Residue frames as qw, qx, qy, qz and C-alpha x, y, z in Angstrom:
[[0.490, 0.312, -0.118, -0.805, 42.93, -49.17, 59.58],
 [0.623, 0.177, 0.758, -0.082, 40.53, -51.91, 58.48],
 [0.231, 0.173, 0.683, 0.671, 39.75, -52.54, 54.82],
 [0.016, 0.763, 0.639, 0.095, 36.16, -51.16, 55.43],
 [0.207, -0.827, -0.086, 0.515, 37.54, -47.95, 56.84],
 [0.281, -0.306, 0.496, 0.762, 40.01, -47.67, 53.84],
 [0.176, 0.438, 0.754, 0.458, 37.00, -48.17, 51.28],
 [0.093, -0.856, -0.500, 0.090, 34.96, -45.56, 53.16],
 [0.268, -0.884, -0.025, 0.383, 37.57, -42.98, 53.84],
 [0.599, -0.117, 0.448, 0.653, 40.12, -43.24, 51.01],
 [0.358, 0.791, 0.022, -0.495, 40.40, -40.46, 48.43],
 [0.005, 0.527, -0.712, -0.464, 42.53, -42.51, 46.16],
 [0.219, 0.076, 0.960, 0.156, 40.55, -45.59, 45.57],
 [0.139, -0.277, -0.643, -0.701, 37.31, -45.96, 43.66],
 [0.345, -0.686, -0.636, 0.084, 35.18, -45.36, 46.78],
 [0.327, 0.170, -0.137, 0.920, 36.57, -41.85, 46.89],
 [0.070, -0.634, -0.613, 0.466, 34.62, -39.64, 49.18],
 [0.276, 0.751, 0.410, 0.437, 32.74, -36.74, 47.67],
 [0.383, -0.736, -0.113, 0.546, 35.01, -33.88, 48.79],
 [0.325, 0.931, -0.122, -0.116, 36.62, -30.93, 47.06],
 [0.177, -0.720, 0.650, 0.165, 40.09, -32.47, 47.41],
 [0.744, 0.048, 0.661, 0.086, 39.30, -35.71, 45.67],
 [0.305, 0.680, -0.382, -0.546, 41.00, -35.64, 42.47],
 [0.190, 0.289, -0.906, -0.242, 41.50, -39.28, 41.62],
 [0.457, 0.154, 0.779, -0.400, 39.07, -42.29, 41.50],
 [0.201, 0.237, 0.834, 0.456, 36.81, -43.92, 39.15],
 [0.015, 0.775, 0.624, 0.099, 33.92, -41.74, 39.91],
 [0.156, 0.608, -0.003, 0.778, 33.57, -37.95, 39.72],
 [0.057, -0.019, -0.571, 0.819, 33.38, -35.84, 42.84],
 [0.454, 0.017, 0.187, -0.871, 29.90, -35.59, 44.38],
 [0.460, -0.064, -0.820, -0.335, 28.94, -39.16, 43.76],
 [0.665, -0.436, -0.009, -0.606, 26.04, -40.34, 45.73],
 [0.395, -0.396, 0.778, -0.288, 26.29, -42.71, 48.54],
 [0.870, 0.245, 0.292, -0.312, 23.98, -45.04, 46.56],
 [0.704, 0.608, -0.368, -0.016, 26.57, -45.38, 43.79],
 [0.062, -0.612, 0.730, -0.297, 29.14, -46.29, 46.46],
 [0.662, -0.108, 0.621, -0.406, 26.83, -48.98, 47.84],
 [0.870, 0.434, 0.063, -0.224, 25.95, -50.35, 44.33],
 [0.524, 0.649, -0.549, 0.062, 29.66, -50.60, 43.50],
 [0.269, -0.427, 0.796, -0.335, 30.49, -52.37, 46.77],
 [0.803, 0.129, 0.389, -0.432, 27.63, -54.80, 46.02],
 [0.786, 0.570, -0.193, -0.143, 28.86, -55.44, 42.57],
 [0.301, 0.633, -0.688, 0.190, 32.48, -55.98, 43.70],
 [0.486, -0.277, 0.715, -0.420, 31.38, -58.15, 46.64],
 [0.886, 0.257, 0.251, -0.293, 29.37, -60.42, 44.20],
 [0.636, 0.661, -0.398, -0.014, 32.24, -60.61, 41.93],
 [0.054, -0.572, 0.759, -0.305, 34.58, -61.65, 44.82],
 [0.738, -0.048, 0.522, -0.424, 31.99, -64.30, 45.92],
 [0.872, 0.447, 0.028, -0.198, 31.71, -65.80, 42.48],
 [0.481, 0.705, -0.506, 0.126, 35.43, -65.74, 41.89],
 [0.151, -0.517, 0.750, -0.385, 36.43, -67.11, 45.11],
 [0.680, -0.030, 0.601, -0.419, 33.73, -69.60, 45.82],
 [0.873, 0.425, 0.119, -0.209, 32.93, -70.91, 42.35],
 [0.382, 0.729, -0.567, 0.026, 36.58, -70.72, 41.43],
 [0.239, -0.424, 0.839, -0.243, 37.51, -73.03, 44.15],
 [0.786, 0.185, 0.487, -0.332, 34.58, -75.35, 43.23],
 [0.752, 0.634, -0.125, -0.131, 35.61, -75.46, 39.57],
 [0.472, 0.696, -0.516, 0.166, 39.32, -75.47, 39.65],
 [0.097, 0.421, -0.807, 0.403, 40.38, -77.26, 43.09],
 [0.770, -0.257, 0.089, -0.577, 37.34, -79.29, 44.17],
 [0.924, 0.088, -0.373, 0.010, 39.12, -82.58, 43.64],
 [0.439, 0.357, -0.540, 0.623, 42.09, -81.33, 45.81],
 [0.123, -0.244, 0.481, -0.833, 40.17, -79.63, 48.65],
 [0.134, -0.281, -0.948, 0.063, 36.97, -81.60, 48.62],
 [0.198, -0.720, -0.570, -0.344, 33.48, -80.63, 49.64],
 [0.508, -0.704, -0.305, 0.392, 34.63, -79.19, 52.95],
 [0.421, -0.273, 0.154, 0.851, 37.27, -76.96, 51.29],
 [0.027, 0.428, 0.509, 0.746, 34.72, -75.63, 48.84],
 [0.347, -0.795, -0.481, -0.130, 32.38, -74.83, 51.61],
 [0.511, -0.611, -0.096, 0.596, 35.10, -73.10, 53.66],
 [0.344, 0.099, 0.378, 0.854, 36.02, -71.21, 50.51],
 [0.156, -0.643, -0.495, -0.563, 32.51, -69.87, 50.18],
 [0.523, -0.756, -0.377, 0.114, 32.16, -69.20, 53.88],
 [0.537, -0.407, 0.011, 0.739, 35.55, -67.35, 54.19],
 [0.202, 0.347, 0.416, 0.816, 34.75, -65.35, 51.00],
 [0.266, -0.753, -0.464, -0.383, 31.46, -64.17, 52.55],
 [0.592, -0.671, -0.255, 0.366, 33.16, -63.47, 55.84],
 [0.493, -0.173, 0.166, 0.836, 35.83, -61.37, 54.24],
 [0.020, 0.476, 0.410, 0.777, 33.35, -59.44, 52.09],
 [0.395, -0.784, -0.463, -0.123, 31.17, -58.80, 55.10],
 [0.547, -0.594, -0.094, 0.582, 34.07, -57.31, 57.05],
 [0.342, -0.039, 0.342, 0.874, 35.40, -55.29, 54.02],
 [0.060, -0.298, -0.471, -0.828, 32.16, -54.20, 52.40],
 [0.294, -0.561, -0.757, 0.160, 29.67, -54.49, 55.24],
 [0.189, -0.564, -0.289, 0.750, 30.29, -50.94, 56.46],
 [0.004, 0.179, -0.396, -0.901, 29.91, -49.58, 52.95],
 [0.445, 0.004, -0.497, -0.745, 26.77, -51.39, 51.66],
 [0.773, -0.188, 0.322, -0.514, 25.60, -54.04, 54.11],
 [0.022, 0.368, -0.907, -0.204, 27.24, -56.73, 52.04],
 [0.796, 0.158, 0.276, -0.515, 23.99, -58.50, 50.85],
 [0.071, -0.366, 0.861, 0.346, 25.72, -60.28, 47.87],
 [0.076, 0.249, 0.954, 0.150, 22.40, -61.99, 47.06],
 [0.263, -0.264, -0.244, -0.895, 19.20, -60.47, 45.79],
 [0.575, -0.435, -0.685, -0.107, 17.20, -62.90, 47.94],
 [0.433, -0.292, -0.487, 0.701, 18.80, -61.18, 51.11],
 [0.015, 0.003, -0.058, -0.998, 17.86, -57.68, 49.74],
 [0.464, -0.321, -0.501, -0.656, 14.33, -58.73, 48.99],
 [0.597, -0.436, -0.657, 0.149, 13.85, -60.50, 52.29],
 [0.324, -0.277, -0.377, 0.822, 15.07, -57.49, 54.20],
 [0.187, -0.120, -0.239, -0.945, 12.75, -55.18, 52.18],
 [0.541, -0.419, -0.630, -0.367, 9.75, -57.44, 52.89],
 [0.584, -0.413, -0.589, 0.376, 10.67, -57.42, 56.57],
 [0.126, -0.952, -0.237, -0.147, 10.81, -53.68, 56.58],
 [0.617, -0.650, 0.125, 0.425, 14.48, -53.38, 57.39],
 [0.415, -0.133, 0.460, 0.774, 15.69, -52.08, 53.98],
 [0.335, 0.561, 0.141, -0.744, 14.24, -49.26, 51.98],
 [0.708, 0.449, 0.545, 0.032, 12.33, -50.34, 48.85],
 [0.364, 0.908, -0.075, -0.193, 13.64, -47.37, 46.86],
 [0.127, -0.696, 0.689, 0.157, 17.18, -49.00, 47.02],
 [0.794, 0.008, 0.604, -0.075, 16.13, -52.45, 46.13],
 [0.775, 0.630, 0.059, -0.016, 16.44, -52.16, 42.23],
 [0.180, 0.831, -0.513, 0.120, 20.01, -50.95, 42.58],
 [0.469, -0.435, 0.746, -0.184, 20.95, -53.78, 45.00],
 [0.848, 0.259, 0.439, -0.143, 19.28, -56.35, 42.78],
 [0.645, 0.752, -0.121, 0.068, 21.08, -55.11, 39.66],
 [0.038, -0.781, 0.603, -0.161, 24.40, -54.89, 41.58],
 [0.619, -0.271, 0.722, -0.149, 24.07, -58.60, 42.65],
 [0.747, 0.311, 0.587, 0.020, 23.04, -59.94, 39.26],
 [0.445, 0.876, -0.020, -0.184, 24.09, -57.37, 36.67]]
């Protein structure tokens, strides 16, 4: 089972599916898929800032520019695999806005994605 499948299908974690048997999790039963996507974007942005910026601030002298670049790249890669099936893993409001302008993302979901990435 991949992390993305776990996040989508688990009844124990905070992405609990809205079923009658879900008794645990951060959200109540019947949560909308938009709330799950918003949460995935928020968590993904946190992971990106924590992993990428953390490596730049605390370990840049040891790992160098290439190490910081790899830290950012691998963080985005891991988030894309883990959160992509849940939310698309935009992680950046510019990506969400660009997809909306191109007509590949619904404009009604844009405010939640922007807030999830910046809030």
